[in-house]
Structure formats: C-alpha cells, structure tokens
C-alpha positions as CSV (number, residue, x, y, z in Angstrom):
1,M,15.9,-17.8,-32.0
2,G,13.4,-15.5,-30.3
3,A,14.2,-11.9,-29.4
4,N,15.5,-11.3,-25.9
5,V,12.6,-9.0,-24.9
6,K,12.9,-6.9,-21.8
7,S,10.7,-4.1,-20.4
8,G,10.5,-1.7,-17.5
9,N,9.2,1.6,-16.2
10,Y,11.8,4.3,-15.8
11,K,11.6,7.9,-14.4
12,V,12.3,10.7,-16.8
13,M,13.7,14.1,-15.8
14,G,13.2,17.3,-17.7
15,M,9.7,17.0,-19.2
16,T,7.8,20.3,-18.7
17,C,4.7,19.7,-20.9
18,A,2.7,17.0,-22.7
19,A,4.5,17.8,-26.0
20,C,7.8,16.8,-24.2
21,A,6.3,13.4,-23.6
22,G,5.4,13.2,-27.2
23,S,9.0,14.1,-28.2
24,V,10.5,11.3,-26.1
25,E,8.0,8.8,-27.5
26,S,8.5,9.8,-31.2
27,Y,12.3,9.9,-30.8
28,L,12.6,6.5,-29.2
29,K,10.1,4.5,-31.2
30,P,12.1,4.5,-34.5
31,Q,15.3,3.4,-32.7
32,K,16.4,-0.2,-33.7
33,G,15.5,-2.7,-31.1
34,I,12.7,-0.6,-29.5
35,L,9.4,-2.6,-29.6
36,N,7.1,-0.2,-27.6
37,V,7.3,3.1,-25.8
38,V,4.6,4.7,-23.6
39,V,5.5,8.0,-21.8
40,N,3.4,9.0,-18.8
41,Y,3.7,12.7,-18.4
42,P,2.0,13.3,-15.0
43,N,3.9,10.4,-13.5
44,Q,7.1,11.6,-15.2
45,S,7.9,8.0,-16.3
46,V,8.4,6.0,-19.5
47,F,7.5,2.3,-20.1
48,V,10.0,0.8,-22.6
49,E,9.8,-2.6,-24.2
50,Y,13.0,-3.5,-26.2
51,D,15.0,-6.3,-27.7
52,A,18.1,-6.5,-25.4
53,D,20.2,-8.2,-28.2
54,A,19.7,-5.1,-30.4
55,I,19.7,-2.2,-27.9
56,N,20.6,-1.8,-24.2
57,L,19.5,0.6,-21.5
58,D,22.6,2.7,-21.7
59,T,21.9,3.4,-25.4
60,I,18.3,4.2,-24.6
61,Q,19.5,6.6,-21.9
62,S,22.0,8.4,-24.2
63,K,19.3,8.7,-27.0
64,V,16.9,10.4,-24.6
65,K,19.8,12.7,-23.5
66,E,20.3,13.8,-27.1
67,I,16.9,15.7,-27.0
68,G,17.5,17.2,-23.5
69,Y,16.0,14.7,-21.1
70,S,17.4,12.1,-18.8
71,I,16.2,8.6,-17.8
72,L,17.1,7.4,-14.3
73,I,18.4,3.8,-14.3
74,G,19.6,1.7,-11.4
75,D,18.3,0.3,-8.2
76,Q,14.6,1.1,-7.9
77,K,14.8,2.4,-4.4
78,E,17.7,4.6,-5.1
79,V,16.1,5.8,-8.3
80,E,12.8,6.7,-6.5
81,K,14.8,8.5,-3.8
82,E,16.9,10.5,-6.4
83,F,13.8,11.3,-8.4
84,E,11.9,12.6,-5.3
85,Q,14.9,14.7,-4.3
86,K,15.2,16.2,-7.8
87,E,11.5,16.8,-8.0
88,E,11.4,18.5,-4.7
89,K,14.4,20.6,-5.7
90,R,12.7,21.5,-9.0
91,L,9.5,22.5,-7.1
92,N,11.5,24.7,-4.7
93,L,13.3,26.4,-7.6
94,L,10.0,26.9,-9.5
95,R,8.6,28.5,-6.4
96,K,11.6,30.9,-6.1
97,K,11.5,31.8,-9.8
98,L,7.7,32.5,-9.5
99,I,8.0,34.7,-6.5
100,F,11.0,36.5,-8.0
101,A,9.1,37.0,-11.3
102,A,6.0,38.3,-9.5
103,I,8.1,40.9,-7.5
104,F,9.5,42.4,-10.7
105,T,6.4,42.0,-12.9
106,I,4.0,43.9,-10.7
107,P,5.8,47.3,-11.0
108,V,6.3,46.8,-14.8
109,F,2.6,46.1,-15.1
110,V,1.6,49.1,-13.0
111,I,3.9,51.4,-15.0
112,A,2.6,50.2,-18.3
113,M,-1.0,50.2,-17.4
114,F,-1.5,53.2,-15.0
115,L,1.6,55.4,-15.1
116,K,2.4,55.5,-18.9
117,G,3.9,58.9,-19.8
118,K,3.9,60.1,-16.1
119,I,7.4,59.2,-15.0
120,P,10.8,59.9,-16.6
121,Y,12.8,57.2,-18.2
122,E,9.9,54.7,-17.8
123,N,11.0,52.5,-20.7
124,W,14.5,52.1,-19.2
125,I,13.0,51.4,-15.8
126,M,10.7,48.7,-17.3
127,L,13.7,47.2,-19.2
128,A,15.8,47.0,-16.0
129,L,12.9,45.4,-14.1
130,S,12.2,42.9,-17.0
131,L,15.7,41.7,-17.5
132,P,15.8,39.4,-14.4
133,V,12.4,38.0,-15.3
134,I,13.3,37.1,-18.8
135,F,16.9,35.9,-18.2
136,W,16.4,34.1,-14.9
137,S,12.8,33.3,-14.1
138,G,12.0,32.6,-17.7
139,S,15.4,31.1,-18.8
140,E,14.0,27.5,-18.9
141,F,11.6,28.4,-21.7
142,Y,14.4,29.7,-23.9
143,V,16.9,26.8,-23.1
144,I,14.3,24.1,-23.9
145,A,13.1,25.9,-27.1
146,W,16.7,26.1,-28.3
147,K,17.3,22.4,-27.6
148,K,14.1,21.5,-29.5
149,L,15.1,23.7,-32.4
150,K,18.4,21.9,-32.8
151,H,16.4,18.7,-33.3
152,F,13.9,20.4,-35.6
153,S,11.0,19.8,-33.0
154,T,8.8,22.1,-31.0
155,N,6.8,22.1,-27.7
156,M,4.8,24.5,-25.5
157,D,8.1,26.2,-24.5
158,T,8.6,27.1,-28.1
159,L,5.4,29.2,-28.1
160,V,6.3,30.9,-24.9
161,A,10.0,31.6,-25.9
162,L,8.9,32.9,-29.3
163,S,6.1,35.3,-28.1
164,T,8.0,36.7,-25.1
165,G,11.3,36.8,-27.0
166,V,9.7,38.8,-29.9
167,A,7.9,41.1,-27.4
168,F,11.0,41.8,-25.4
169,G,13.3,42.2,-28.5
170,F,10.9,44.6,-30.1
171,S,10.6,46.6,-26.8
172,L,14.4,46.7,-26.3
173,F,14.9,48.0,-29.9
174,N,12.4,50.8,-29.3
175,T,14.0,51.7,-26.0
176,V,17.5,51.8,-27.2
177,Y,16.7,53.3,-30.7
178,P,13.3,55.1,-30.5
179,R,14.2,57.4,-33.4
180,Y,13.7,54.6,-36.0
181,F,9.9,54.7,-35.6
182,L,9.7,58.4,-34.5
183,S,11.4,59.4,-37.8
184,R,8.7,57.5,-39.7
185,G,5.9,59.2,-37.8
186,M,5.1,56.3,-35.6
187,E,5.1,55.8,-31.8
188,P,7.9,53.4,-30.6
189,H,5.7,51.2,-28.4
190,V,7.1,48.8,-25.8
191,Y,5.6,45.5,-24.6
192,Y,7.7,44.7,-21.5
193,E,4.6,44.1,-19.5
194,S,3.3,41.5,-22.0
195,A,6.6,39.6,-22.0
196,V,7.0,39.5,-18.1
197,T,3.3,38.9,-17.4
198,I,3.2,35.9,-19.7
199,I,6.3,34.3,-18.1
200,T,4.9,34.9,-14.6
201,L,1.5,33.5,-15.4
202,I,2.9,30.4,-17.2
203,L,5.3,29.9,-14.2
204,L,2.3,30.0,-11.9
205,G,0.5,27.4,-14.1
206,R,3.6,25.3,-14.2
207,F,4.0,25.5,-10.4
208,F,0.4,24.3,-9.8
209,E,1.0,21.5,-12.5
210,E,4.2,20.3,-10.6
211,K,2.2,20.1,-7.3
212,A,-0.6,18.2,-9.0
213,K,1.9,15.7,-10.5
214,S,3.6,15.1,-7.1
215,K,0.2,14.1,-5.8
216,T,-0.8,11.7,-8.6
217,S,1.8,9.0,-7.4
218,S,0.5,9.1,-3.8
219,A,-1.6,5.9,-4.4
220,I,1.4,3.8,-5.3
221,K,3.4,5.3,-2.4
222,K,0.6,4.3,-0.1
223,L,0.6,0.7,-1.5
224,M,4.4,0.7,-1.0
225,G,3.8,1.9,2.6
226,L,2.1,-1.4,3.3
227,K,5.6,-2.9,3.3
228,P,7.3,-2.7,6.8
229,R,10.7,-1.1,7.1
230,E,12.1,-3.7,9.5
231,V,11.2,-7.3,10.3
232,T,12.1,-9.8,13.0
233,V,13.5,-13.1,11.7
234,I,14.9,-16.2,13.4
235,R,18.5,-16.9,12.3
236,N,20.7,-19.4,14.1
237,G,18.0,-19.9,16.7
238,E,17.9,-16.2,17.7
239,E,15.4,-13.3,16.9
240,V,17.2,-10.7,14.8
241,V,15.7,-7.4,13.5
242,I,16.7,-6.8,9.9
243,P,15.7,-4.2,7.1
244,Y,12.9,-5.4,4.8
245,E,15.3,-5.6,1.8
246,E,17.4,-8.3,3.5
247,I,14.6,-10.9,3.9
248,L,15.5,-14.1,2.1
249,K,13.3,-16.8,0.7
250,G,13.0,-19.6,3.4
251,D,13.5,-17.1,6.4
252,L,11.3,-17.8,9.4
253,I,9.7,-14.5,10.3
254,V,8.1,-13.5,13.6
255,V,4.9,-11.5,13.2
256,K,3.6,-9.9,16.4
257,P,0.1,-8.6,17.1
258,G,-0.6,-5.5,15.0
259,D,2.4,-6.0,12.6
260,K,2.1,-5.9,8.8
261,I,2.9,-9.2,7.3
262,P,6.1,-8.5,5.2
263,V,6.1,-11.5,2.8
264,D,4.0,-14.1,1.1
265,G,4.4,-17.3,3.1
266,K,2.9,-20.2,5.2
267,V,2.2,-20.2,8.9
268,K,4.6,-22.5,10.7
269,K,3.5,-21.8,14.2
270,G,0.8,-19.9,16.0
271,E,-2.8,-18.9,15.5
272,S,-4.2,-15.4,14.7
273,Y,-6.8,-13.5,12.7
274,V,-5.4,-11.5,9.7
275,D,-7.0,-8.5,8.1
276,E,-6.8,-9.3,4.4
277,S,-9.2,-6.5,3.2
278,M,-6.5,-4.9,1.0
279,I,-6.6,-8.1,-1.1
280,S,-10.1,-9.5,-0.8
281,G,-12.2,-6.5,0.2
282,E,-13.7,-8.7,3.0
283,P,-13.8,-6.6,6.3
284,I,-13.8,-9.6,8.6
285,P,-10.3,-10.8,9.4
286,V,-9.4,-14.4,8.5
287,L,-8.3,-17.1,10.9
288,K,-4.8,-18.3,10.2
289,T,-3.5,-21.5,11.7
290,K,-0.5,-23.9,10.9
291,K,0.0,-24.3,7.1
292,S,-2.4,-21.4,6.2
293,K,-1.1,-19.0,3.4
294,V,-0.5,-15.3,4.3
295,F,0.2,-12.4,2.1
296,A,2.4,-9.3,2.2
297,G,0.7,-6.1,3.2
298,T,-2.0,-7.8,5.2
299,I,-2.3,-6.9,8.9
300,N,-2.0,-9.4,11.8
301,Q,-4.6,-8.9,14.6
302,K,-4.2,-10.1,18.2
303,G,-2.2,-13.4,18.0
304,S,1.5,-14.1,17.2
305,L,2.6,-16.0,14.1
306,R,5.8,-17.5,12.8
307,I,5.9,-17.5,9.0
308,L,8.0,-19.3,6.5
309,A,8.8,-16.8,3.6
310,T,7.9,-18.3,0.2
311,G,7.6,-15.0,-1.8
312,V,9.8,-12.0,-1.1
313,G,10.5,-8.6,-2.6
314,E,9.2,-8.4,-6.2
315,D,7.7,-11.9,-6.0
316,T,4.9,-11.0,-3.5
317,L,1.2,-10.5,-4.3
318,L,1.5,-6.8,-3.1
319,S,4.4,-6.2,-5.5
320,H,2.3,-7.5,-8.4
321,I,-0.6,-5.3,-7.4
322,I,1.8,-2.2,-7.4
323,K,3.0,-3.2,-10.9
324,L,-0.6,-3.5,-12.1
325,V,-1.4,0.0,-10.8
326,E,1.7,1.4,-12.4
327,Q,0.9,-0.2,-15.8
328,A,-2.7,0.9,-15.6
329,Q,-1.5,4.5,-14.9
330,S,0.9,4.3,-17.9
331,S,-1.7,3.0,-20.3
332,K,-3.4,5.5,-22.7
333,P,-7.1,5.4,-23.7
334,K,-8.1,6.5,-27.2
335,I,-9.1,10.0,-26.1
336,Q,-5.6,10.6,-24.7
337,K,-3.9,9.3,-27.9
338,L,-6.0,11.8,-29.8
339,A,-5.0,14.6,-27.4
340,D,-1.3,13.6,-27.8
341,K,-1.5,13.7,-31.6
342,I,-3.1,17.2,-31.5
343,A,-0.5,18.4,-29.1
344,G,2.3,17.0,-31.4
345,I,1.2,19.0,-34.4
346,F,-0.3,22.0,-32.5
347,V,2.8,24.1,-32.0
348,P,4.0,24.2,-35.7
349,V,0.4,24.8,-36.8
350,V,0.1,27.8,-34.3
351,I,3.4,29.3,-35.5
352,I,2.2,29.2,-39.1
353,I,-1.1,30.8,-38.2
354,A,0.7,33.4,-36.1
355,L,2.9,34.3,-39.1
356,I,-0.1,34.4,-41.5
357,T,-2.0,36.7,-39.1
358,A,1.1,39.0,-38.8
359,L,1.4,39.2,-42.6
360,I,-2.3,40.0,-43.1
361,W,-2.1,42.8,-40.5
362,Y,1.1,44.1,-42.0
363,F,-0.2,44.4,-45.5
364,F,-3.9,45.0,-45.0
365,G,-4.1,46.4,-41.4
366,P,-4.2,50.1,-40.1
367,E,-1.2,52.3,-39.4
368,P,1.3,51.6,-37.9
369,P,1.3,48.2,-39.7
370,L,4.5,46.8,-38.2
371,T,3.3,47.4,-34.6
372,Y,-0.1,45.8,-35.3
373,A,1.6,42.9,-37.1
374,L,3.9,42.2,-34.1
375,L,1.1,42.6,-31.6
376,T,-1.1,40.1,-33.4
377,L,1.8,37.7,-33.8
378,I,2.5,37.8,-30.1
379,T,-1.3,37.5,-29.2
380,V,-1.8,34.3,-31.3
381,L,1.4,32.7,-29.9
382,I,0.4,33.3,-26.3
383,I,-3.3,32.5,-26.4
384,A,-2.5,29.2,-28.2
385,C,-0.5,27.8,-25.2
386,P,-2.7,24.7,-24.6
387,C,-0.9,23.1,-21.7
388,A,-4.2,21.7,-20.4
389,L,-4.7,19.8,-23.7
390,G,-2.0,17.3,-23.1
391,L,-2.2,17.4,-19.3
392,A,-5.9,17.2,-18.3
393,T,-6.6,13.6,-19.6
394,P,-3.5,11.9,-18.2
395,T,-3.8,13.6,-14.9
396,A,-7.5,12.7,-14.6
397,L,-6.7,9.1,-15.3
398,M,-3.7,9.1,-12.9
399,V,-5.8,10.5,-10.1
400,G,-8.8,8.2,-10.9
401,I,-6.7,5.0,-11.1
402,G,-4.7,6.0,-8.0
403,K,-7.8,6.8,-5.9
404,G,-9.3,3.4,-6.9
405,A,-6.1,1.6,-5.7
406,E,-6.4,3.5,-2.3
407,Q,-9.9,2.1,-2.0
408,G,-8.9,-1.4,-3.0
409,I,-10.3,-1.2,-6.5
410,L,-7.8,-2.2,-9.2
411,I,-8.6,-0.7,-12.6
412,K,-7.2,-2.9,-15.5
413,D,-6.2,0.0,-17.7
414,A,-7.1,3.5,-18.9
415,Q,-9.3,2.2,-21.7
416,A,-11.5,0.3,-19.1
417,L,-12.0,3.6,-17.1
418,E,-12.8,5.6,-20.2
419,T,-15.5,3.1,-21.3
420,A,-17.0,2.9,-17.8
421,Y,-19.5,5.7,-18.6
422,K,-21.4,3.2,-20.8
423,L,-22.3,1.0,-17.8
424,D,-25.9,0.4,-17.1
425,V,-25.7,-2.2,-14.4
426,L,-23.0,-2.5,-11.7
427,L,-22.7,-5.9,-10.0
428,L,-20.8,-6.0,-6.6
429,D,-19.8,-9.3,-5.0
430,K,-17.8,-8.2,-2.0
431,T,-18.8,-7.3,1.5
432,G,-17.4,-3.9,2.4
433,T,-17.7,-2.5,-1.2
434,I,-20.8,-0.6,-0.4
435,T,-20.9,-1.1,3.4
436,E,-18.8,0.4,6.1
437,G,-16.3,-2.3,5.9
438,Q,-16.5,-3.4,9.5
439,P,-19.0,-5.6,11.4
440,K,-21.7,-4.0,13.5
441,L,-24.1,-5.5,16.0
442,T,-27.6,-4.2,15.3
443,D,-30.0,-6.3,17.5
444,L,-29.7,-8.3,20.7
445,I,-32.7,-10.6,21.4
446,W,-33.0,-12.5,24.8
447,T,-35.5,-15.2,25.7
448,K,-38.3,-14.0,28.1
449,S,-36.9,-16.0,31.0
450,A,-33.3,-14.8,30.6
451,D,-31.8,-12.2,33.0
452,A,-30.8,-9.7,30.2
453,D,-28.6,-7.4,32.4
454,L,-26.6,-10.3,34.0
455,N,-26.2,-12.0,30.5
456,K,-25.0,-8.7,29.0
457,S,-22.3,-8.3,31.8
458,I,-21.1,-12.0,31.3
459,L,-21.1,-11.6,27.5
460,L,-19.2,-8.3,27.7
461,A,-16.6,-10.0,30.0
462,M,-16.3,-12.9,27.7
463,E,-16.0,-11.0,24.4
464,S,-13.5,-8.5,25.9
465,Q,-11.0,-11.4,26.3
466,S,-11.8,-12.9,22.8
467,E,-9.6,-12.5,19.7
468,H,-12.5,-13.2,17.3
469,P,-13.1,-10.4,14.8
470,L,-16.8,-10.1,15.7
471,A,-15.9,-9.7,19.4
472,D,-15.0,-6.0,19.0
473,A,-18.4,-5.3,17.5
474,I,-20.2,-7.0,20.4
475,V,-18.1,-5.2,23.0
476,R,-18.8,-1.9,21.3
477,Y,-22.5,-2.5,21.2
478,L,-22.7,-3.6,24.9
479,K,-20.7,-0.7,26.1
480,E,-23.1,1.7,24.3
481,Q,-26.0,-0.1,26.1
482,G,-24.3,0.8,29.4
483,A,-23.3,-2.8,30.3
484,N,-20.5,-3.5,32.9
485,A,-18.3,-6.5,32.6
486,A,-18.8,-9.2,35.2
487,E,-15.9,-10.9,37.0
488,V,-15.6,-14.2,35.2
489,D,-13.2,-17.1,35.5
490,N,-11.5,-19.7,33.4
491,F,-11.9,-18.0,30.0
492,E,-11.3,-20.6,27.1
493,S,-11.3,-19.8,23.4
494,I,-12.6,-22.8,21.3
495,T,-11.1,-22.3,17.8
496,G,-13.7,-22.2,15.0
497,M,-16.7,-22.4,17.5
498,G,-16.6,-19.7,20.2
499,A,-15.7,-19.2,23.8
500,R,-16.5,-20.5,27.3
501,V,-16.3,-18.8,30.8
502,V,-17.2,-19.8,34.4
503,Y,-19.3,-17.3,36.5
504,R,-20.3,-18.3,40.0
505,D,-19.6,-22.0,39.4
506,K,-21.7,-22.1,36.2
507,N,-20.5,-22.5,32.6
508,Y,-21.5,-19.9,30.0
509,L,-21.0,-20.4,26.3
510,A,-21.0,-17.9,23.3
511,G,-20.4,-19.1,19.8
512,N,-21.9,-20.9,16.8
513,E,-24.4,-23.7,16.5
514,R,-21.8,-26.4,16.5
515,L,-20.7,-25.3,20.0
516,M,-24.2,-25.2,21.4
517,N,-24.9,-28.8,20.1
C-alpha cells in the first residue's frame, strides 16, 4: 500500500530571525513520517508534506512547540484572522518596547559619552536607567536564547543575549563592587550604554523587519480580495443574499452589472461582456452568452447574468492561482539555501571566534587585560549579528513574486526568478503586457462626401448606448473631439456584429464587415 501523503501551508508564530526558520526545518525533517519541510520566514509559514499514517498534524504542532514556536492549525479563514491579530499585537508591542527602550537609552548614552565623571553616582543612575531596557524591552532576546540553549541550538538572539548580558553583568559587578578592580590598580569600567544601545538598535531593525514582512503577503491578500463577501443566489425561486462561504455547487447565482463573478460556472441566462484580464491578460472584455464558461474573480460589465456554479471555494481557478503564488513564495532558490546553511552554522562559529579573540587579548593584549578581553568579546558578538543574511533573499523573492502576481504575472518558483537574469530574449504573446491594457481610438477617417460633424454626433449617441467593450474608447475619443450626441431613436444592439439607430427616418449602422454586408 502507498503512503497516505498529505501536505499544507501553515502559519508559524514566534520566529524572529532566519535562523529560527532553520531551527524549525532542521527539527521537523528527522521526525518519522515527515517527507518535506520548507519554512518561509518572511511569510511566517511552513509547508509540510507528511505521511498521515505515520504522523498527524497535532504531533507536528507539539514537536514545533518543543522548540518554542507554534503552528496555527484549523479553518483557513479563522487561522488567517488569528494570525493577523497576533501579528498586529506583536507589531504594537514591538513599537512600545522600542519607544520605551529609546527613552531610557538616550540619557544612558549621553551620560556615558559626554558627562563621564561629571555627575555623582553616575554608574548607579545608568544602572537604574538600563534595568527596564534589559529586563523589559530586551526580555525577548534572553527568553528565546534560553529556549534555544535547552535544545542545544542557537540563533541571532543568542548573539544579542550573550553580548548584552556579558556587558550588563560586567558593568553591574563594577558598579556594586568597584574595589575589586581598584585594588588591582585598574579602572572599573562600565558598559551600560553598549548593552542598551545594542538592544534599542536591534529592536529598531526588528520593528522595520516586522513591517516589511506584513507587506510581503499583500499580493495574496489582493488576489483573495477578488472574491466577493456576499452573493445573490436563487433558492426556492427567490433571490437570497448569502455569504461567499455558503455557496454550494449547483447554485444558480445572479451576477449584476459591475459585480465580481464569485465562482467558476456556466451561463444559464443573460448576455454580458466579462473582464477576464486577471486570467488571460487580454484587456478587451469577452462576450458571454448561454453555455459560456465564466471564472471566479473576473468582473461582469454592463449586462446581467445567471450562472450555474460548477466550481466553488477551493475548486475555482482563482483559488488554484492563489495556491500557486503561495507555493512559489515558499520555494527556495539555490542562493537562499546557501544563505540558510551559512545562517545555521554562523552563530556557533561567531561564538568560538569571539572566545578566541577574548583569550588572545587577555593573554597578549595591553593592560588591563580582562577589560580589553571583555570588550573585544562583546564587539565580535555584536558586529556579527547578520540578520540581513537570512532575511534579504527571501524578502526580495516574496516581494518580487508578489508584485508579479499583482500585475497578472505568475512566477513558477523562486529558482525561475533567480535564473531570469540570464535571459537574452523575452517573448510576449498577450495584449496588455506592454500596452496600457485598455483600447484607445487613435484615428477616425471619413469619406470626402460624408458630413463628419453629423456622423460624429450620431456615432457618439449610438456608442453611448452600446455595451460593447470598444464603445467606451469611441465615446472617450469623440468627447475629446468636442462632439455632442444627436437625438437618435430605436437603438438596437446586434450581437457579434454591431448596432443600429434611426435618425430623422434614416437607418445608421456601426459595426463589423459582416453587418455592413
């Protein structure tokens, strides 16, 4: 028997850097029944492919919880809502922590840099101002670093916690017990300003990072916005307005002029032009008559339609497009896999280098050796915080693929985007790709014997009543030329050919060659 393979994209809470994404991946992959795991840090999601006979979602959720993160599982709409609420809450908390840290950091920095030795009890004042920054604003760094340590792993928070913790601990010791160094002929230096400034600056970077991440998923949200919230269906012979989620396969749906078509289906009654540019890229709306196929997310123009729903919810073409965009944003090109590998081993390597540096300065550096050893240790740990290493590539891919989706360009995966720089020739096969995306009348040529002004007035009156997609372009052009609509009678739209009007007992026709013949 074959494996009962299931897969899905799930939101992850608690990831604060690219190394966190690596931790989730490396922890889940060895689990029995897990076939594939891809964590998308900017999108805060994980794609999991697993054998449902060997492992279930609850077990996957508990495994992730063991290393300090949480996977949101349940109804997709509810999960999205919960995730957005938590993300907004996190962004607001981060903003508060940043402002709070800045308020206390500025005076510490000023005292340390400009007022050193000029005010009494300066070390105690700096200690008092640093405490709230370290233990409230920067608490997240220490909590995450401790969770990581319990599972013998590290991330960027480990570097921040180590460097600021060592700087603060050393400063606290010298404030409470300055005699230890004074009795040995050394100045008991404090580094409160280093600890609090580092926390404030990294909080600032993290705040901007969170804002950037919230924007990366806007393309998918815009695609989801193509689904209407409410629809009108005919049930028991009456028109009833129901939420989008309650549409059933086989429902007869009423689509009014200007409405978004909510489902994939067939036209049962009515005629109208439908803007399908979000699927085909063609700017000119397509005529839909009885038995014509229509697709969710496309926009009805001036006519009314009754549509029999054949594909609803996750079975529509629009839902498949959304899934393709999500999968493309979750995929990793070779360059990102390399960045993730570097980020994974970076932290332990940096800690080793920092310790070696400290030892060299302690044994071979100038007096006082302990102070210089500590200072160099802190410096290496801080300068080595490479948050951009793991963030830049995935964020660039997310924004690139997202922007493409907004413009109707579906990118297969991240690798396709990475290799696009090798392109020499680009072939385009759709109108609207490099044009404005809407028809425009450029020239109007009359025969020498024609009364141009009269014909313009009749044509304007005729096209103003037409539902044809080219009519708007003709009306726009004639109005720009200063034409005024004539009073015409008996307007008649001839499907697939053009239109007819009567003006002063004479028939006037506008349309294609078939109509003229």
